[in-house]
Backbone as CSV, one residue per row, in Angstrom:
resi,resn,N_x,N_y,N_z,CA_x,CA_y,CA_z,C_x,C_y,C_z
1,GLN,-9.411,-16.296,-3.734,-8.821,-15.390,-4.710,-9.338,-13.979,-4.502
2,VAL,-8.449,-13.017,-4.637,-8.848,-11.621,-4.534,-8.114,-10.857,-5.638
3,GLN,-8.809,-9.933,-6.245,-8.213,-9.099,-7.284,-8.056,-7.677,-6.740
4,LEU,-6.937,-7.038,-7.083,-6.602,-5.733,-6.537,-6.281,-4.772,-7.663
5,VAL,-6.833,-3.557,-7.577,-6.571,-2.525,-8.585,-6.226,-1.232,-7.884
6,GLU,-5.012,-0.737,-8.103,-4.566,0.516,-7.474,-4.903,1.715,-8.367
7,SER,-5.007,2.862,-7.742,-5.162,4.132,-8.445,-4.666,5.246,-7.549
8,GLY,-4.510,6.427,-8.134,-4.178,7.599,-7.328,-2.737,8.055,-7.402
9,GLY,-1.903,7.338,-8.128,-0.526,7.778,-8.269,-0.438,9.008,-9.119
10,GLY,0.751,9.598,-9.183,0.947,10.792,-9.989,2.276,11.438,-9.671
11,SER,2.428,12.668,-10.158,3.649,13.436,-9.961,3.360,14.613,-9.073
12,VAL,4.177,14.778,-8.028,4.030,15.912,-7.113,5.398,16.460,-6.774
13,GLN,5.421,17.662,-6.266,6.660,18.225,-5.757,6.893,17.808,-4.328
14,ALA,8.146,17.866,-3.939,8.495,17.512,-2.575,7.669,18.339,-1.598
15,GLY,7.188,17.681,-0.542,6.318,18.331,0.435,4.849,18.151,0.124
16,GLY,4.542,17.666,-1.056,3.155,17.499,-1.448,2.545,16.201,-0.887
17,SER,1.295,15.953,-1.263,0.567,14.802,-0.769,-0.105,14.054,-1.930
18,LEU,-0.294,12.785,-1.698,-1.062,11.931,-2.616,-1.820,10.915,-1.794
19,LYS,-2.951,10.493,-2.321,-3.715,9.406,-1.653,-3.919,8.324,-2.657
20,LEU,-3.368,7.147,-2.356,-3.507,5.962,-3.198,-4.723,5.170,-2.741
21,SER,-5.378,4.544,-3.711,-6.511,3.670,-3.409,-6.255,2.292,-4.017
22,CYS,-6.822,1.296,-3.394,-6.723,-0.067,-3.910,-8.079,-0.730,-3.737
23,ALA,-8.748,-0.985,-4.848,-10.069,-1.611,-4.826,-9.895,-3.126,-4.911
24,ALA,-10.542,-3.811,-3.978,-10.475,-5.267,-3.932,-11.767,-5.870,-4.412
25,SER,-11.662,-6.987,-5.068,-12.843,-7.733,-5.500,-12.523,-9.209,-5.393
26,GLY,-13.567,-10.013,-5.433,-13.372,-11.460,-5.311,-13.762,-11.919,-3.912
27,SER,-12.923,-12.696,-3.301,-13.243,-13.284,-1.993,-12.913,-12.301,-0.869
28,THR,-13.566,-11.153,-0.870,-13.252,-10.119,0.101,-13.902,-10.373,1.452
29,ASP,-14.712,-11.422,1.561,-15.317,-11.725,2.838,-14.331,-12.402,3.776
30,LYS,-13.229,-12.875,3.283,-12.245,-13.536,4.117,-11.375,-12.500,4.831
31,ARG,-10.648,-12.951,5.861,-9.756,-12.053,6.597,-8.411,-11.981,5.870
32,TYR,-7.942,-10.762,5.646,-6.699,-10.562,4.952,-5.798,-9.597,5.738
33,CYS,-4.540,-9.816,5.576,-3.547,-8.800,5.880,-3.355,-8.030,4.568
34,MET,-3.548,-6.718,4.608,-3.398,-5.886,3.413,-2.157,-5.014,3.595
35,GLY,-1.447,-4.807,2.507,-0.234,-4.020,2.601,0.014,-3.180,1.364
36,TRP,0.759,-2.110,1.585,1.306,-1.296,0.498,2.811,-1.565,0.429
37,PHE,3.271,-1.839,-0.762,4.683,-2.003,-1.036,5.104,-0.973,-2.070
38,ARG,6.402,-0.746,-2.179,6.891,0.125,-3.242,8.185,-0.442,-3.797
39,GLN,8.438,-0.100,-5.063,9.649,-0.574,-5.710,10.240,0.551,-6.544
40,PRO,11.321,1.173,-6.023,12.000,2.194,-6.804,12.678,1.558,-8.013
41,PRO,12.994,2.340,-9.036,13.681,1.776,-10.208,15.004,1.107,-9.827
42,GLY,15.203,-0.113,-10.272,16.445,-0.830,-10.053,16.628,-1.364,-8.647
43,LYS,15.584,-1.279,-7.832,15.691,-1.763,-6.451,14.625,-2.809,-6.168
44,GLY,14.756,-3.431,-5.026,13.802,-4.449,-4.633,12.501,-3.858,-4.097
45,ARG,11.510,-4.692,-3.947,10.215,-4.280,-3.403,10.281,-4.249,-1.888
46,GLU,9.775,-3.178,-1.293,9.833,-3.016,0.153,8.448,-2.693,0.709
47,GLY,8.209,-3.185,1.901,6.944,-2.930,2.555,6.876,-1.486,3.093
48,VAL,5.733,-0.886,2.997,5.530,0.487,3.455,4.569,0.541,4.640
49,ALA,3.413,-0.082,4.499,2.395,-0.014,5.546,1.465,-1.213,5.417
50,PHE,0.899,-1.634,6.566,0.094,-2.836,6.584,-1.094,-2.612,7.512
51,ILE,-2.173,-3.352,7.219,-3.374,-3.243,8.046,-4.106,-4.567,8.004
52,ILE,-4.737,-4.914,9.132,-5.539,-6.115,9.193,-7.011,-5.734,9.239
53,LYS,-7.889,-6.717,9.103,-9.319,-6.448,9.014,-9.848,-5.667,10.210
54,THR,-9.312,-5.971,11.376,-9.797,-5.307,12.593,-9.193,-3.909,12.799
55,GLY,-8.292,-3.507,11.913,-7.772,-2.140,11.940,-6.369,-1.945,12.461
56,GLY,-5.744,-2.986,12.980,-4.384,-2.842,13.448,-3.458,-2.524,12.297
57,THR,-2.485,-1.642,12.522,-1.609,-1.181,11.465,-0.144,-1.360,11.842
58,GLY,0.698,-1.335,10.796,2.138,-1.359,10.991,2.784,-0.572,9.868
59,TYR,3.891,0.097,10.158,4.545,0.963,9.192,6.045,0.721,9.135
60,ALA,6.599,0.890,7.964,8.044,0.941,7.826,8.531,2.246,8.457
61,ASP,9.764,2.259,8.923,10.315,3.468,9.550,10.239,4.661,8.587
62,SER,10.415,4.422,7.338,10.397,5.517,6.341,9.014,6.138,6.180
63,ALA,7.996,5.415,6.607,6.613,5.875,6.438,6.015,6.476,7.691
64,LYS,6.596,6.154,8.825,6.023,6.605,10.111,5.970,8.112,10.181
65,GLY,4.793,8.622,10.595,4.627,10.062,10.755,4.248,10.788,9.478
66,ARG,4.392,10.139,8.325,4.052,10.802,7.056,2.949,10.045,6.290
67,PHE,2.901,8.744,6.376,1.930,7.940,5.638,0.898,7.371,6.601
68,THR,-0.337,7.217,6.122,-1.396,6.600,6.905,-2.132,5.590,6.042
69,ILE,-2.175,4.358,6.516,-2.937,3.334,5.821,-4.298,3.229,6.479
70,SER,-5.308,3.030,5.645,-6.663,2.890,6.164,-7.467,2.030,5.193
71,GLN,-8.656,1.660,5.625,-9.490,0.836,4.785,-10.946,1.160,5.014
72,ASP,-11.729,0.976,3.973,-13.173,1.097,4.059,-13.722,-0.318,3.771
73,ASN,-14.054,-1.037,4.801,-14.488,-2.422,4.613,-15.780,-2.513,3.812
74,ALA,-16.636,-1.517,3.953,-17.908,-1.534,3.206,-17.660,-1.400,1.709
75,LYS,-16.581,-0.683,1.337,-16.256,-0.474,-0.071,-15.163,-1.416,-0.555
76,ASP,-14.640,-2.249,0.357,-13.528,-3.143,-0.011,-12.391,-2.353,-0.649
77,THR,-12.053,-1.274,-0.022,-11.023,-0.387,-0.589,-9.964,-0.092,0.481
78,LEU,-8.732,-0.136,0.059,-7.569,0.170,0.892,-7.008,1.511,0.435
79,TYR,-6.513,2.285,1.396,-5.979,3.603,1.069,-4.577,3.786,1.657
80,LEU,-3.824,4.660,1.030,-2.548,5.087,1.610,-2.467,6.609,1.410
81,GLN,-2.621,7.351,2.497,-2.448,8.777,2.485,-0.977,9.093,2.699
82,MET,-0.397,9.786,1.748,1.041,10.097,1.837,1.229,11.604,1.879
83,ASN,1.776,12.082,2.998,2.010,13.504,3.194,3.512,13.791,3.252
84,ASN,3.866,15.045,3.063,5.270,15.464,3.113,6.151,14.535,2.280
85,LEU,5.763,14.331,1.041,6.477,13.419,0.178,7.874,13.912,-0.140
86,LYS,8.790,12.970,-0.272,10.179,13.266,-0.573,10.575,12.596,-1.887
87,PRO,11.601,13.098,-2.544,12.033,12.459,-3.816,12.324,10.970,-3.642
88,GLU,12.818,10.585,-2.493,13.140,9.154,-2.263,11.894,8.299,-2.107
89,ASP,10.719,8.916,-2.067,9.467,8.150,-2.056,9.039,7.760,-3.466
90,SER,9.739,8.268,-4.484,9.383,7.946,-5.868,9.553,6.444,-6.105
91,ALA,8.521,5.829,-6.613,8.540,4.380,-6.832,7.219,3.949,-7.462
92,MET,7.179,2.704,-7.873,5.913,2.082,-8.229,5.327,1.534,-6.918
93,TYR,4.120,1.872,-6.625,3.446,1.436,-5.392,2.435,0.337,-5.730
94,TYR,2.500,-0.706,-4.923,1.621,-1.854,-5.132,0.834,-2.114,-3.848
95,CYS,-0.421,-2.528,-4.000,-1.114,-3.090,-2.844,-1.088,-4.601,-2.980
96,ALA,-1.170,-5.257,-1.857,-1.037,-6.700,-1.804,-1.878,-7.245,-0.679
97,ALA,-2.244,-8.526,-0.798,-3.087,-9.165,0.225,-2.579,-10.561,0.526
98,ALA,-2.723,-10.944,1.792,-2.397,-12.270,2.226,-3.503,-12.729,3.168
99,LEU,-3.973,-13.956,2.982,-5.008,-14.492,3.848,-4.504,-14.623,5.273
100,GLY,-5.348,-14.239,6.214,-4.970,-14.414,7.611,-5.563,-13.349,8.489
101,LEU,-5.731,-13.671,9.753,-6.238,-12.713,10.721,-5.221,-11.627,11.012
102,TYR,-3.952,-12.006,10.918,-2.861,-11.084,11.240,-1.852,-11.080,10.097
103,CYS,-0.959,-10.089,10.123,0.110,-10.045,9.163,1.272,-10.853,9.748
104,SER,1.416,-12.094,9.350,2.449,-12.938,9.928,3.836,-12.555,9.421
105,SER,3.896,-11.932,8.272,5.174,-11.533,7.699,4.967,-10.302,6.824
106,TYR,5.937,-9.409,6.804,5.896,-8.245,5.945,6.726,-8.456,4.670
107,SER,7.162,-9.681,4.472,7.977,-9.967,3.285,7.100,-10.045,2.046
108,PRO,7.536,-9.446,0.934,6.727,-9.539,-0.304,6.377,-10.961,-0.695
109,GLY,7.281,-11.898,-0.408,7.021,-13.290,-0.765,5.876,-13.930,-0.005
110,SER,5.442,-13.272,1.070,4.360,-13.801,1.882,2.988,-13.349,1.377
111,PHE,2.977,-12.516,0.346,1.724,-11.966,-0.179,1.444,-12.576,-1.559
112,PRO,0.427,-13.391,-1.683,0.159,-14.020,-2.979,-0.639,-13.153,-3.960
113,TYR,-1.318,-12.138,-3.440,-2.197,-11.347,-4.306,-1.638,-9.935,-4.445
114,TRP,-1.551,-9.477,-5.695,-0.936,-8.175,-5.996,-1.761,-7.412,-7.019
115,GLY,-1.734,-6.093,-6.889,-2.279,-5.240,-7.936,-1.215,-4.982,-8.980
116,GLN,-1.578,-4.175,-9.979,-0.672,-3.919,-11.104,0.289,-2.781,-10.811
117,GLY,0.009,-2.006,-9.769,0.904,-0.932,-9.386,0.438,0.424,-9.911
118,THR,0.836,1.471,-9.186,0.570,2.847,-9.582,1.843,3.666,-9.290
119,GLN,2.262,4.494,-10.246,3.522,5.194,-10.164,3.390,6.469,-9.342
120,VAL,4.319,6.661,-8.453,4.431,7.911,-7.698,5.795,8.532,-8.000
121,THR,5.793,9.776,-8.432,7.032,10.487,-8.734,7.038,11.810,-7.957
122,VAL,8.089,11.997,-7.174,8.213,13.183,-6.352,9.443,13.953,-6.829
123,SER,9.255,15.182,-7.240,10.352,15.997,-7.731,10.817,16.980,-6.653
124,SER,12.084,17.289,-6.698,12.649,18.190,-5.664,12.511,19.647,-6.075
């Protein structure tokens, strides 16, 4: 079991930046695939960026070149640096975890552990 708590959301203008954090607690000694997902109002949850314990990363096309996922294993904290934000990035952002050495799937259904979410709003 792992518990996740996100922070760092807020309101910014287009072109601005935000850095989201996700603090993990519980069985953090195990290997996890960690991911950031987002869910715009009235839409489904979509994967944004993923990272494994050894540092390998993966990004959705919408995030490539603008978002950076990272982790501080000593602090059990996951980050998402978001630059050049666009109004279409507005959504509730969630961090999630799945046990495993690798991210076998980027589907939300493959992640059993979720945080409560943090809202990101980008105005034009």
